[in-house]
Phi, psi and omega in degrees: 000156175266128179245128176266130173249110185252113190246141165259111189272130179256340178220097186299312181297314179298317182298306184288327174297318179296319180292326176297321176294315183296324184306319181280358184236027179302138181283145171044237183267013181296150179219132178275116184267330186199142170217121183213146180239158172289161182297332179270357175079004184272347180228147178215148174233127174239139176240122182236133175271121183204172183276351179201153174295318181299322178295318177294317180302311181300316181295309183295318182296327178301322184263306190261353183310317181291348189247001183196156168259124189232137172256143182237126180217152174285131179285148175275079186297330181294333181249011180279154175243122176078012180289123179298141181273000000 
């Protein structure tokens, strides 16, 4: 499944540095499909392919938790446009 991690970033440098570390440590068969920030850096959306929302939440919070408040939801892949498979 595709899981969206929608973040309100409180420390831009810390957040993106943490995600760079996390990228190389994805668990199991997880795959990072997208990482994008708003132009002002206060919001970010990451899409990770994984077997559960809870798994993405646990992984992301370990790295980026101190630098952002993040909501985690399953993406509606059937109605998405341009979503990487």
